[in-house]
A tleap script that builds the chain and sets N, CA, C and O, in Angstrom:
source leaprc.protein.ff14SB
mol = sequence {
  NMET LYS ASN SER LYS HIE ILE ALA LEU ILE
  ILE PHE LEU PHE LEU ILE ASP PHE PHE SER
  LYS PHE TYR PHE LYS ASP LYS ASN ILE LYS
  ILE SER GLU HIE PHE ALA PHE ASN TYR THR
  LYS ASN THR GLY ILE SER PHE GLY PHE PHE
  GLN ASP ASN ASN LEU LEU LEU ILE PHE LEU
  THR LEU ILE ILE ILE LEU ILE ILE LEU TYR
  TYR PHE ASN LYS GLU LYS LYS MET GLN LEU
  GLY PHE SER LEU ILE LEU ALA GLY ALA PHE
  GLY ASN LEU ILE ASN ARG ILE PHE TYR GLY
  HIE VAL ILE ASP PHE ILE ASP LEU ASN ILE
  TRP PRO VAL PHE ASN LEU ALA ASP VAL PHE
  VAL ILE SER GLY VAL LEU ILE LEU LEU TYR
  TYR SER LEU LYS CLYS
}
set mol.1.N position { -5.636 41.644 61.913 }
set mol.1.CA position { -6.239 41.972 60.633 }
set mol.1.C position { -5.872 40.847 59.617 }
set mol.1.O position { -4.687 40.591 59.401 }
set mol.2.N position { -6.885 40.169 58.987 }
set mol.2.CA position { -6.543 39.055 58.174 }
set mol.2.C position { -5.976 39.383 56.817 }
set mol.2.O position { -5.414 38.502 56.165 }
set mol.3.N position { -6.101 40.616 56.364 }
set mol.3.CA position { -5.530 40.922 55.059 }
set mol.3.C position { -4.352 41.926 55.154 }
set mol.3.O position { -3.938 42.531 54.164 }
set mol.4.N position { -3.851 42.066 56.360 }
set mol.4.CA position { -2.756 43.023 56.532 }
set mol.4.C position { -1.491 42.736 55.733 }
set mol.4.O position { -0.783 43.658 55.328 }
set mol.5.N position { -1.202 41.417 55.499 }
set mol.5.CA position { -0.030 41.151 54.731 }
set mol.5.C position { -0.261 41.488 53.249 }
set mol.5.O position { 0.681 41.871 52.555 }
set mol.6.N position { -1.445 41.356 52.782 }
set mol.6.CA position { -1.740 41.688 51.394 }
set mol.6.C position { -1.777 43.278 51.218 }
set mol.6.O position { -1.313 43.824 50.216 }
set mol.7.N position { -2.338 43.941 52.225 }
set mol.7.CA position { -2.346 45.384 52.221 }
set mol.7.C position { -1.008 45.946 52.166 }
set mol.7.O position { -0.707 46.863 51.403 }
set mol.8.N position { -0.123 45.331 53.064 }
set mol.8.CA position { 1.290 45.811 53.244 }
set mol.8.C position { 2.033 45.512 51.902 }
set mol.8.O position { 2.887 46.297 51.490 }
set mol.9.N position { 1.717 44.416 51.248 }
set mol.9.CA position { 2.369 44.061 49.890 }
set mol.9.C position { 1.924 45.128 48.887 }
set mol.9.O position { 2.761 45.685 48.177 }
set mol.10.N position { 0.609 45.425 48.815 }
set mol.10.CA position { 0.058 46.415 47.871 }
set mol.10.C position { 0.758 47.723 48.056 }
set mol.10.O position { 1.226 48.307 47.078 }
set mol.11.N position { 0.853 48.212 49.269 }
set mol.11.CA position { 1.499 49.451 49.638 }
set mol.11.C position { 2.909 49.485 49.250 }
set mol.11.O position { 3.367 50.450 48.638 }
set mol.12.N position { 3.651 48.425 49.597 }
set mol.12.CA position { 5.074 48.304 49.274 }
set mol.12.C position { 5.331 48.314 47.743 }
set mol.12.O position { 6.209 49.030 47.262 }
set mol.13.N position { 4.588 47.547 47.026 }
set mol.13.CA position { 4.842 47.567 45.540 }
set mol.13.C position { 4.417 48.825 44.934 }
set mol.13.O position { 5.073 49.281 43.997 }
set mol.14.N position { 3.361 49.445 45.383 }
set mol.14.CA position { 2.946 50.742 44.914 }
set mol.14.C position { 4.010 51.744 45.127 }
set mol.14.O position { 4.313 52.505 44.208 }
set mol.15.N position { 4.600 51.799 46.278 }
set mol.15.CA position { 5.720 52.707 46.602 }
set mol.15.C position { 6.904 52.460 45.773 }
set mol.15.O position { 7.585 53.413 45.393 }
set mol.16.N position { 7.207 51.227 45.458 }
set mol.16.CA position { 8.429 50.997 44.640 }
set mol.16.C position { 8.109 51.452 43.245 }
set mol.16.O position { 8.974 52.035 42.591 }
set mol.17.N position { 6.919 51.219 42.753 }
set mol.17.CA position { 6.531 51.751 41.488 }
set mol.17.C position { 6.577 53.320 41.396 }
set mol.17.O position { 7.089 53.926 40.455 }
set mol.18.N position { 6.028 53.855 42.396 }
set mol.18.CA position { 5.907 55.359 42.501 }
set mol.18.C position { 7.282 56.028 42.455 }
set mol.18.O position { 7.535 56.951 41.680 }
set mol.19.N position { 8.147 55.520 43.316 }
set mol.19.CA position { 9.393 56.155 43.400 }
set mol.19.C position { 10.352 55.753 42.214 }
set mol.19.O position { 11.280 56.502 41.910 }
set mol.20.N position { 10.141 54.641 41.585 }
set mol.20.CA position { 10.930 54.336 40.425 }
set mol.20.C position { 10.562 55.280 39.269 }
set mol.20.O position { 11.424 55.764 38.536 }
set mol.21.N position { 9.250 55.520 39.137 }
set mol.21.CA position { 8.709 56.448 38.091 }
set mol.21.C position { 9.264 57.876 38.358 }
set mol.21.O position { 9.698 58.560 37.430 }
set mol.22.N position { 9.241 58.301 39.614 }
set mol.22.CA position { 9.737 59.545 40.019 }
set mol.22.C position { 11.259 59.684 39.683 }
set mol.22.O position { 11.723 60.687 39.140 }
set mol.23.N position { 11.987 58.605 40.047 }
set mol.23.CA position { 13.417 58.631 39.790 }
set mol.23.C position { 13.810 58.727 38.249 }
set mol.23.O position { 14.706 59.464 37.840 }
set mol.24.N position { 13.050 57.911 37.454 }
set mol.24.CA position { 13.412 57.842 36.010 }
set mol.24.C position { 12.659 58.855 35.209 }
set mol.24.O position { 12.759 58.790 33.984 }
set mol.25.N position { 11.884 59.827 35.778 }
set mol.25.CA position { 11.140 60.773 35.082 }
set mol.25.C position { 12.235 61.757 34.403 }
set mol.25.O position { 13.134 62.311 35.035 }
set mol.26.N position { 12.022 61.876 33.087 }
set mol.26.CA position { 12.902 62.792 32.208 }
set mol.26.C position { 14.282 62.262 32.066 }
set mol.26.O position { 15.164 63.023 31.668 }
set mol.27.N position { 14.548 61.027 32.354 }
set mol.27.CA position { 15.827 60.468 32.202 }
set mol.27.C position { 15.916 59.396 31.098 }
set mol.27.O position { 14.982 58.622 30.887 }
set mol.28.N position { 17.084 59.375 30.392 }
set mol.28.CA position { 17.363 58.344 29.422 }
set mol.28.C position { 18.779 57.830 29.681 }
set mol.28.O position { 19.765 58.534 29.465 }
set mol.29.N position { 18.851 56.512 30.177 }
set mol.29.CA position { 20.052 55.900 30.622 }
set mol.29.C position { 20.305 54.674 29.828 }
set mol.29.O position { 19.567 53.706 30.014 }
set mol.30.N position { 21.208 54.613 29.016 }
set mol.30.CA position { 21.506 53.345 28.176 }
set mol.30.C position { 22.391 52.474 29.024 }
set mol.30.O position { 23.471 52.906 29.426 }
set mol.31.N position { 21.966 51.254 29.310 }
set mol.31.CA position { 22.792 50.232 30.090 }
set mol.31.C position { 23.472 49.355 29.076 }
set mol.31.O position { 24.653 49.060 29.257 }
set mol.32.N position { 22.813 48.910 28.012 }
set mol.32.CA position { 23.471 48.041 27.100 }
set mol.32.C position { 22.706 48.332 25.668 }
set mol.32.O position { 21.862 49.223 25.574 }
set mol.33.N position { 23.051 47.572 24.673 }
set mol.33.CA position { 22.311 47.703 23.388 }
set mol.33.C position { 20.914 47.230 23.481 }
set mol.33.O position { 20.098 47.626 22.649 }
set mol.34.N position { 20.547 46.361 24.489 }
set mol.34.CA position { 19.225 45.746 24.571 }
set mol.34.C position { 18.535 46.196 25.879 }
set mol.34.O position { 17.460 45.681 26.186 }
set mol.35.N position { 19.090 47.106 26.640 }
set mol.35.CA position { 18.447 47.459 27.846 }
set mol.35.C position { 18.804 48.888 28.225 }
set mol.35.O position { 19.964 49.298 28.264 }
set mol.36.N position { 17.723 49.619 28.502 }
set mol.36.CA position { 17.932 51.073 28.861 }
set mol.36.C position { 16.698 51.558 29.720 }
set mol.36.O position { 15.646 50.919 29.753 }
set mol.37.N position { 16.887 52.640 30.359 }
set mol.37.CA position { 15.855 53.310 31.045 }
set mol.37.C position { 15.549 54.604 30.252 }
set mol.37.O position { 16.292 55.585 30.289 }
set mol.38.N position { 14.490 54.548 29.585 }
set mol.38.CA position { 14.094 55.648 28.678 }
set mol.38.C position { 12.652 56.173 29.130 }
set mol.38.O position { 11.639 55.486 28.997 }
set mol.39.N position { 12.661 57.396 29.650 }
set mol.39.CA position { 11.397 58.011 30.026 }
set mol.39.C position { 10.492 58.160 28.827 }
set mol.39.O position { 10.877 58.666 27.773 }
set mol.40.N position { 9.268 57.697 29.033 }
set mol.40.CA position { 8.294 57.775 27.966 }
set mol.40.C position { 6.961 58.090 28.564 }
set mol.40.O position { 6.632 57.572 29.631 }
set mol.41.N position { 6.179 58.918 27.922 }
set mol.41.CA position { 4.769 59.295 28.383 }
set mol.41.C position { 3.821 58.310 27.543 }
set mol.41.O position { 3.789 58.276 26.313 }
set mol.42.N position { 3.107 57.569 28.348 }
set mol.42.CA position { 2.111 56.713 27.687 }
set mol.42.C position { 0.712 57.133 27.957 }
set mol.42.O position { 0.279 57.031 29.105 }
set mol.43.N position { -0.019 57.588 27.014 }
set mol.43.CA position { -1.329 58.006 27.090 }
set mol.43.C position { -2.388 56.941 26.926 }
set mol.43.O position { -3.588 57.154 27.101 }
set mol.44.N position { -1.854 55.763 26.573 }
set mol.44.CA position { -2.844 54.569 26.298 }
set mol.44.C position { -2.509 53.396 27.277 }
set mol.44.O position { -2.042 53.581 28.401 }
set mol.45.N position { -2.777 52.237 26.771 }
set mol.45.CA position { -2.421 51.012 27.480 }
set mol.45.C position { -1.336 50.293 26.648 }
set mol.45.O position { -0.710 50.854 25.749 }
set mol.46.N position { -1.175 49.093 26.995 }
set mol.46.CA position { -0.150 48.253 26.324 }
set mol.46.C position { -0.174 48.342 24.835 }
set mol.46.O position { -1.252 48.436 24.247 }
set mol.47.N position { 1.000 48.315 24.179 }
set mol.47.CA position { 1.079 48.281 22.730 }
set mol.47.C position { 0.454 49.457 21.999 }
set mol.47.O position { 0.155 49.389 20.807 }
set mol.48.N position { 0.266 50.544 22.749 }
set mol.48.CA position { -0.265 51.774 22.182 }
set mol.48.C position { -1.751 51.791 21.887 }
set mol.48.O position { -2.235 52.661 21.162 }
set mol.49.N position { -2.489 50.820 22.452 }
set mol.49.CA position { -3.958 50.910 22.236 }
set mol.49.C position { -4.601 51.887 23.129 }
set mol.49.O position { -4.144 52.133 24.245 }
set mol.50.N position { -5.718 52.480 22.622 }
set mol.50.CA position { -6.466 53.511 23.346 }
set mol.50.C position { -5.684 54.810 23.707 }
set mol.50.O position { -5.893 55.366 24.785 }
set mol.51.N position { -4.812 55.277 22.835 }
set mol.51.CA position { -4.078 56.441 23.023 }
set mol.51.C position { -4.967 57.648 23.180 }
set mol.51.O position { -5.947 57.831 22.459 }
set mol.52.N position { -4.592 58.477 24.157 }
set mol.52.CA position { -5.362 59.824 24.385 }
set mol.52.C position { -6.781 59.623 24.893 }
set mol.52.O position { -7.635 60.479 24.661 }
set mol.53.N position { -7.067 58.490 25.595 }
set mol.53.CA position { -8.375 58.224 26.184 }
set mol.53.C position { -8.188 58.276 27.690 }
set mol.53.O position { -8.674 57.315 28.287 }
set mol.54.N position { -7.594 59.186 28.414 }
set mol.54.CA position { -7.306 59.129 29.717 }
set mol.54.C position { -8.488 58.990 30.681 }
set mol.54.O position { -8.418 58.213 31.633 }
set mol.55.N position { -9.512 59.694 30.458 }
set mol.55.CA position { -10.776 59.557 31.238 }
set mol.55.C position { -11.319 58.200 31.140 }
set mol.55.O position { -11.714 57.628 32.157 }
set mol.56.N position { -11.368 57.617 29.926 }
set mol.56.CA position { -11.938 56.286 29.774 }
set mol.56.C position { -11.074 55.280 30.531 }
set mol.56.O position { -11.620 54.393 31.189 }
set mol.57.N position { -9.701 55.389 30.460 }
set mol.57.CA position { -8.835 54.524 31.122 }
set mol.57.C position { -8.792 54.625 32.651 }
set mol.57.O position { -8.537 53.644 33.349 }
set mol.58.N position { -9.064 55.905 33.176 }
set mol.58.CA position { -9.228 56.003 34.521 }
set mol.58.C position { -10.517 55.345 34.967 }
set mol.58.O position { -10.503 54.655 35.987 }
set mol.59.N position { -11.623 55.511 34.274 }
set mol.59.CA position { -12.910 54.932 34.599 }
set mol.59.C position { -12.734 53.395 34.572 }
set mol.59.O position { -13.175 52.758 35.529 }
set mol.60.N position { -12.144 52.769 33.584 }
set mol.60.CA position { -11.940 51.327 33.421 }
set mol.60.C position { -11.030 50.784 34.585 }
set mol.60.O position { -11.267 49.713 35.144 }
set mol.61.N position { -10.031 51.556 34.889 }
set mol.61.CA position { -9.199 51.093 35.943 }
set mol.61.C position { -9.948 51.013 37.280 }
set mol.61.O position { -9.793 50.041 38.019 }
set mol.62.N position { -10.765 52.039 37.595 }
set mol.62.CA position { -11.507 52.103 38.769 }
set mol.62.C position { -12.548 50.911 38.796 }
set mol.62.O position { -12.785 50.355 39.868 }
set mol.63.N position { -13.122 50.543 37.718 }
set mol.63.CA position { -14.019 49.394 37.689 }
set mol.63.C position { -13.262 48.141 37.956 }
set mol.63.O position { -13.715 47.304 38.737 }
set mol.64.N position { -12.152 47.980 37.355 }
set mol.64.CA position { -11.325 46.768 37.523 }
set mol.64.C position { -10.876 46.740 39.178 }
set mol.64.O position { -10.913 45.689 39.818 }
set mol.65.N position { -10.519 47.826 39.680 }
set mol.65.CA position { -10.235 47.836 41.081 }
set mol.65.C position { -11.405 47.403 41.911 }
set mol.65.O position { -11.227 46.567 42.796 }
set mol.66.N position { -12.561 47.904 41.691 }
set mol.66.CA position { -13.734 47.508 42.344 }
set mol.66.C position { -14.119 46.066 42.230 }
set mol.66.O position { -14.550 45.439 43.197 }
set mol.67.N position { -13.964 45.560 41.076 }
set mol.67.CA position { -14.247 44.120 40.845 }
set mol.67.C position { -13.234 43.233 41.650 }
set mol.67.O position { -13.646 42.277 42.307 }
set mol.68.N position { -11.978 43.544 41.595 }
set mol.68.CA position { -10.964 42.843 42.316 }
set mol.68.C position { -11.296 42.919 43.924 }
set mol.68.O position { -11.214 41.939 44.665 }
set mol.69.N position { -11.638 44.084 44.298 }
set mol.69.CA position { -11.929 44.267 45.697 }
set mol.69.C position { -13.096 43.447 46.174 }
set mol.69.O position { -13.102 42.901 47.277 }
set mol.70.N position { -14.109 43.377 45.288 }
set mol.70.CA position { -15.334 42.539 45.505 }
set mol.70.C position { -14.924 41.068 45.669 }
set mol.70.O position { -15.437 40.416 46.578 }
set mol.71.N position { -14.036 40.512 44.848 }
set mol.71.CA position { -13.708 39.125 44.898 }
set mol.71.C position { -12.524 38.774 45.825 }
set mol.71.O position { -12.219 37.607 46.072 }
set mol.72.N position { -11.857 39.873 46.339 }
set mol.72.CA position { -10.645 39.578 47.107 }
set mol.72.C position { -10.901 38.597 48.171 }
set mol.72.O position { -10.152 37.622 48.239 }
set mol.73.N position { -11.902 38.736 49.043 }
set mol.73.CA position { -12.035 37.821 50.136 }
set mol.73.C position { -12.780 36.568 49.810 }
set mol.73.O position { -12.793 35.623 50.600 }
set mol.74.N position { -13.395 36.541 48.672 }
set mol.74.CA position { -14.153 35.325 48.211 }
set mol.74.C position { -13.231 34.311 47.525 }
set mol.74.O position { -13.560 33.127 47.456 }
set mol.75.N position { -12.142 34.743 47.046 }
set mol.75.CA position { -11.109 33.847 46.371 }
set mol.75.C position { -9.781 33.924 47.094 }
set mol.75.O position { -8.825 34.547 46.633 }
set mol.76.N position { -9.755 33.257 48.261 }
set mol.76.CA position { -8.506 33.409 49.074 }
set mol.76.C position { -7.249 32.950 48.273 }
set mol.76.O position { -6.230 33.636 48.355 }
set mol.77.N position { -7.268 31.888 47.547 }
set mol.77.CA position { -6.086 31.438 46.790 }
set mol.77.C position { -5.615 32.441 45.803 }
set mol.77.O position { -4.451 32.380 45.407 }
set mol.78.N position { -6.469 33.409 45.351 }
set mol.78.CA position { -6.023 34.354 44.288 }
set mol.78.C position { -5.578 35.626 44.888 }
set mol.78.O position { -5.243 36.541 44.135 }
set mol.79.N position { -5.539 35.781 46.228 }
set mol.79.CA position { -5.247 37.035 46.815 }
set mol.79.C position { -3.884 37.625 46.443 }
set mol.79.O position { -3.713 38.840 46.349 }
set mol.80.N position { -2.919 36.719 46.235 }
set mol.80.CA position { -1.628 37.230 45.765 }
set mol.80.C position { -1.705 37.829 44.404 }
set mol.80.O position { -1.192 38.931 44.213 }
set mol.81.N position { -2.285 37.209 43.478 }
set mol.81.CA position { -2.563 37.732 42.192 }
set mol.81.C position { -3.377 39.048 42.188 }
set mol.81.O position { -3.083 39.974 41.432 }
set mol.82.N position { -4.348 39.094 43.007 }
set mol.82.CA position { -5.172 40.287 43.081 }
set mol.82.C position { -4.322 41.433 43.693 }
set mol.82.O position { -4.425 42.570 43.234 }
set mol.83.N position { -3.525 41.164 44.673 }
set mol.83.CA position { -2.678 42.099 45.305 }
set mol.83.C position { -1.747 42.701 44.285 }
set mol.83.O position { -1.596 43.922 44.253 }
set mol.84.N position { -1.117 41.907 43.452 }
set mol.84.CA position { -0.161 42.369 42.477 }
set mol.84.C position { -0.903 43.350 41.468 }
set mol.84.O position { -0.448 44.449 41.149 }
set mol.85.N position { -2.028 42.850 41.034 }
set mol.85.CA position { -2.830 43.683 40.058 }
set mol.85.C position { -3.264 44.961 40.651 }
set mol.85.O position { -3.255 45.990 39.976 }
set mol.86.N position { -3.685 44.940 42.018 }
set mol.86.CA position { -4.052 46.222 42.614 }
set mol.86.C position { -2.946 47.156 42.709 }
set mol.86.O position { -3.104 48.333 42.387 }
set mol.87.N position { -1.777 46.684 43.154 }
set mol.87.CA position { -0.546 47.536 43.355 }
set mol.87.C position { -0.286 48.221 41.937 }
set mol.87.O position { -0.144 49.441 41.861 }
set mol.88.N position { -0.232 47.444 40.890 }
set mol.88.CA position { -0.014 48.032 39.600 }
set mol.88.C position { -1.109 49.002 39.032 }
set mol.88.O position { -0.821 50.021 38.405 }
set mol.89.N position { -2.356 48.608 39.298 }
set mol.89.CA position { -3.504 49.380 38.835 }
set mol.89.C position { -3.451 50.754 39.575 }
set mol.89.O position { -3.654 51.799 38.956 }
set mol.90.N position { -3.174 50.735 40.918 }
set mol.90.CA position { -3.087 51.983 41.713 }
set mol.90.C position { -1.962 52.827 41.188 }
set mol.90.O position { -2.122 54.038 41.031 }
set mol.91.N position { -0.823 52.224 40.911 }
set mol.91.CA position { 0.381 52.945 40.457 }
set mol.91.C position { 0.121 53.643 39.156 }
set mol.91.O position { 0.514 54.799 38.999 }
set mol.92.N position { -0.554 52.965 38.171 }
set mol.92.CA position { -0.746 53.600 36.886 }
set mol.92.C position { -1.919 54.615 37.018 }
set mol.92.O position { -1.936 55.648 36.348 }
set mol.93.N position { -2.838 54.307 37.849 }
set mol.93.CA position { -4.070 55.204 37.997 }
set mol.93.C position { -3.548 56.543 38.612 }
set mol.93.O position { -3.997 57.604 38.179 }
set mol.94.N position { -2.696 56.528 39.521 }
set mol.94.CA position { -2.150 57.786 40.105 }
set mol.94.C position { -1.484 58.602 39.072 }
set mol.94.O position { -1.652 59.821 39.055 }
set mol.95.N position { -0.724 57.990 38.193 }
set mol.95.CA position { -0.044 58.652 37.076 }
set mol.95.C position { -1.107 59.262 36.112 }
set mol.95.O position { -0.924 60.384 35.639 }
set mol.96.N position { -2.099 58.608 35.850 }
set mol.96.CA position { -3.108 59.032 34.944 }
set mol.96.C position { -3.798 60.278 35.472 }
set mol.96.O position { -3.982 61.271 34.769 }
set mol.97.N position { -4.187 60.175 36.800 }
set mol.97.CA position { -4.946 61.264 37.461 }
set mol.97.C position { -4.050 62.481 37.530 }
set mol.97.O position { -4.522 63.564 37.185 }
set mol.98.N position { -2.804 62.397 37.942 }
set mol.98.CA position { -1.982 63.590 38.195 }
set mol.98.C position { -1.182 64.032 37.018 }
set mol.98.O position { -0.817 65.207 36.975 }
set mol.99.N position { -0.861 63.176 36.024 }
set mol.99.CA position { -0.015 63.583 34.901 }
set mol.99.C position { -0.859 63.566 33.578 }
set mol.99.O position { -0.455 64.209 32.609 }
set mol.100.N position { -1.956 62.885 33.521 }
set mol.100.CA position { -2.615 62.668 32.293 }
set mol.100.C position { -2.041 61.613 31.387 }
set mol.100.O position { -2.462 61.436 30.243 }
set mol.101.N position { -1.059 60.912 31.938 }
set mol.101.CA position { -0.400 59.712 31.192 }
set mol.101.C position { 0.349 58.908 32.253 }
set mol.101.O position { 0.484 59.303 33.411 }
set mol.102.N position { 0.812 57.792 31.798 }
set mol.102.CA position { 1.602 56.878 32.604 }
set mol.102.C position { 3.017 56.991 32.273 }
set mol.102.O position { 3.385 57.051 31.100 }
set mol.103.N position { 3.893 57.026 33.337 }
set mol.103.CA position { 5.317 57.140 33.120 }
set mol.103.C position { 5.804 55.691 32.858 }
set mol.103.O position { 5.606 54.823 33.708 }
set mol.104.N position { 6.437 55.419 31.696 }
set mol.104.CA position { 7.049 54.213 31.373 }
set mol.104.C position { 8.559 54.476 31.243 }
set mol.104.O position { 8.940 55.567 30.818 }
set mol.105.N position { 9.422 53.528 31.590 }
set mol.105.CA position { 10.883 53.761 31.490 }
set mol.105.C position { 11.733 52.559 31.296 }
set mol.105.O position { 12.934 52.700 31.066 }
set mol.106.N position { 11.179 51.371 31.377 }
set mol.106.CA position { 12.021 50.134 31.149 }
set mol.106.C position { 11.929 49.786 29.641 }
set mol.106.O position { 10.863 49.479 29.108 }
set mol.107.N position { 13.095 49.851 28.997 }
set mol.107.CA position { 13.132 49.718 27.529 }
set mol.107.C position { 14.078 48.500 27.273 }
set mol.107.O position { 15.263 48.579 27.598 }
set mol.108.N position { 13.590 47.424 26.719 }
set mol.108.CA position { 14.279 46.263 26.334 }
set mol.108.C position { 14.499 46.188 24.894 }
set mol.108.O position { 15.051 45.194 24.422 }
set mol.109.N position { 14.096 47.200 24.120 }
set mol.109.CA position { 14.336 47.243 22.694 }
set mol.109.C position { 13.524 46.178 21.860 }
set mol.109.O position { 13.415 46.299 20.640 }
set mol.110.N position { 12.992 45.193 22.514 }
set mol.110.CA position { 12.264 44.131 21.706 }
set mol.110.C position { 10.806 44.222 22.156 }
set mol.110.O position { 10.015 43.431 21.643 }
set mol.111.N position { 10.392 45.047 23.004 }
set mol.111.CA position { 9.186 45.182 23.589 }
set mol.111.C position { 8.808 46.641 23.844 }
set mol.111.O position { 9.708 47.441 24.098 }
set mol.112.N position { 7.538 47.036 23.792 }
set mol.112.CA position { 7.206 48.531 24.116 }
set mol.112.C position { 7.740 48.855 25.521 }
set mol.112.O position { 7.798 47.976 26.381 }
set mol.113.N position { 8.118 50.083 25.742 }
set mol.113.CA position { 8.554 50.472 27.039 }
set mol.113.C position { 7.503 50.403 28.051 }
set mol.113.O position { 6.351 50.734 27.769 }
set mol.114.N position { 7.851 49.971 29.273 }
set mol.114.CA position { 6.904 49.672 30.351 }
set mol.114.C position { 7.449 50.186 31.616 }
set mol.114.O position { 8.484 50.850 31.683 }
set mol.115.N position { 6.682 49.840 32.658 }
set mol.115.CA position { 7.052 50.223 34.072 }
set mol.115.C position { 6.872 49.076 34.990 }
set mol.115.O position { 6.446 47.995 34.583 }
set mol.116.N position { 7.222 49.318 36.341 }
set mol.116.CA position { 7.091 48.197 37.301 }
set mol.116.C position { 5.574 47.919 37.580 }
set mol.116.O position { 5.226 46.775 37.872 }
set mol.117.N position { 4.726 48.870 37.502 }
set mol.117.CA position { 3.347 48.634 37.689 }
set mol.117.C position { 2.824 47.636 36.673 }
set mol.117.O position { 1.996 46.787 37.004 }
set mol.118.N position { 3.313 47.733 35.407 }
set mol.118.CA position { 2.958 46.817 34.405 }
set mol.118.C position { 3.387 45.398 34.695 }
set mol.118.O position { 2.664 44.424 34.489 }
set mol.119.N position { 4.658 45.342 35.207 }
set mol.119.CA position { 5.166 43.987 35.642 }
set mol.119.C position { 4.267 43.327 36.696 }
set mol.119.O position { 3.914 42.150 36.627 }
set mol.120.N position { 3.922 44.179 37.680 }
set mol.120.CA position { 3.009 43.704 38.745 }
set mol.120.C position { 1.700 43.197 38.166 }
set mol.120.O position { 1.262 42.096 38.502 }
set mol.121.N position { 1.091 43.955 37.331 }
set mol.121.CA position { -0.185 43.567 36.764 }
set mol.121.C position { -0.140 42.302 35.917 }
set mol.121.O position { -1.043 41.470 36.009 }
set mol.122.N position { 0.937 42.134 35.058 }
set mol.122.CA position { 1.062 41.016 34.330 }
set mol.122.C position { 1.408 39.793 35.224 }
set mol.122.O position { 0.901 38.709 34.936 }
set mol.123.N position { 2.179 39.893 36.213 }
set mol.123.CA position { 2.440 38.881 37.113 }
set mol.123.C position { 1.236 38.469 37.917 }
set mol.123.O position { 1.044 37.282 38.183 }
set mol.124.N position { 0.425 39.423 38.307 }
set mol.124.CA position { -0.803 39.050 38.914 }
set mol.124.C position { -1.836 38.338 38.034 }
set mol.124.O position { -2.590 37.467 38.467 }
set mol.125.N position { -1.817 38.752 36.821 }
set mol.125.CA position { -2.671 38.068 35.852 }
set mol.125.C position { -2.291 36.624 35.614 }
set mol.125.O position { -3.146 35.739 35.575 }
set mol.126.N position { -0.954 36.385 35.451 }
set mol.126.CA position { -0.408 35.030 35.336 }
set mol.126.C position { -0.709 34.163 36.538 }
set mol.126.O position { -0.995 32.974 36.397 }
set mol.127.N position { -0.648 34.720 37.654 }
set mol.127.CA position { -1.016 33.955 38.892 }
set mol.127.C position { -2.488 33.557 38.872 }
set mol.127.O position { -2.804 32.400 39.150 }
set mol.128.N position { -3.389 34.466 38.556 }
set mol.128.CA position { -4.739 34.222 38.444 }
set mol.128.C position { -5.072 33.120 37.347 }
set mol.128.O position { -5.908 32.238 37.545 }
set mol.129.N position { -4.390 33.243 36.250 }
set mol.129.CA position { -4.491 32.221 35.154 }
set mol.129.C position { -4.079 30.854 35.722 }
set mol.129.O position { -4.794 29.872 35.524 }
set mol.130.N position { -3.025 30.781 36.369 }
set mol.130.CA position { -2.475 29.544 36.924 }
set mol.130.C position { -3.539 28.903 37.828 }
set mol.130.O position { -3.886 27.736 37.646 }
set mol.131.N position { -4.071 29.690 38.832 }
set mol.131.CA position { -5.067 29.088 39.693 }
set mol.131.C position { -6.308 28.801 39.008 }
set mol.131.O position { -6.984 27.837 39.369 }
set mol.132.N position { -6.684 29.575 38.018 }
set mol.132.CA position { -7.888 29.292 37.312 }
set mol.132.C position { -7.778 28.009 36.469 }
set mol.132.O position { -8.753 27.260 36.406 }
set mol.133.N position { -6.664 27.727 35.834 }
set mol.133.CA position { -6.441 26.612 35.032 }
set mol.133.C position { -6.182 25.369 35.924 }
set mol.133.O position { -6.414 24.239 35.493 }
set mol.134.N position { -5.709 25.584 37.144 }
set mol.134.CA position { -5.457 24.519 38.066 }
set mol.134.C position { -6.780 23.943 38.595 }
set mol.134.O position { -6.834 22.756 38.915 }
set mol.135.N position { -7.878 24.774 38.699 }
set mol.135.CA position { -9.229 24.275 39.231 }
set mol.135.C position { -9.723 23.202 38.372 }
set mol.135.O position { -10.798 22.657 38.621 }
savepdb mol mol.pdb
quit
């Protein structure tokens, strides 16, 4: 199977995100003045935009997933970026469907609280930008 390594990566990252959210649910652990694990319910997207629009965000996430799946085999060089975005999108989508919000827990005190799925999505977008600008 030609995409098996990407499928395995998506599943692996999804599981890391899923279990980290499960582990840090309802916990507040201060590591230092500038780093903590603080459980937060996020009903919107980054920086508090679109708060309390769960159905809209589920719908938009599904559209994004479908678009990425459409281009996945057409843009071979971008498959790593697509895989990271898919892992993060699935992770946050599952939270929205089952909890009505996304579980965030990584708190750097200089940035809004986020989760590993957010890190995967941003990393994937940066990879896509790199390859797009390189063309």
